[in-house]
C-alpha positions, -999 to +999 in steps of 0.1 A: +823+020-365+800-010-361+772+004-378+794+017-402+809-016-414+771-029-410+759-001-428+786-009-460+783-052-453+747-056-457+742-036-490+774-056-506+757-090-499+726-079-515+745-067-543+766-102-539+736-123-538+721-104-571+746-102-594+753-134-599+718-140-613+722-109-633+752-122-649+736-157-654+711-140-671+730-116-699+751-153-700+717-165-711+708-136-738+745-138-752+738-177-757+704-170-770+706-140-792+739-139-806+743-104-795+778-092-778+771-068-761+750-093-738+787-111-734+805-080-726+780-069-698+784-098-685+822-099-685+820-065-670+796-073-643+814-104-634+846-080-626+822-059-605+810-090-586+846-102-578+855-068-565+820-064-543+829-101-531+860-094-521+851-062-504+819-078-484+844-107-474+868-076-457+833-059-441+823-094-426+853-105-410+860-068-397+824-076-383+829-109-368+857-091-350+841-062-339+810-085-327+834-104-304+851-076-289+824-053-282+793-074-274+814-105-260+784-114-231+761-115-264+784-132-282+791-162-255+754-164-253+743-165-286+778-166-306+769-206-318+738-189-342+754-160-352+786-174-359+774-191-386+769-161-407+811-155-404 
């Protein structure tokens, strides 16, 4: 089950990092060209970005519990390092 959580969470993190840059670029293109297509793209991708962020928060929370429950010895020793991400 933890592998499934990681398989879902890692792409969400990648998209969560990339989407703000894409939205910012579309906003910049809209301000530069005045083309309403870029503003529409930025607005739609902002909604997708919010949904992906919410899903990433949920899967990240699940992963933090799974790490503590499934690998207690590992987390007792290295939890200070891995816990920073959660």
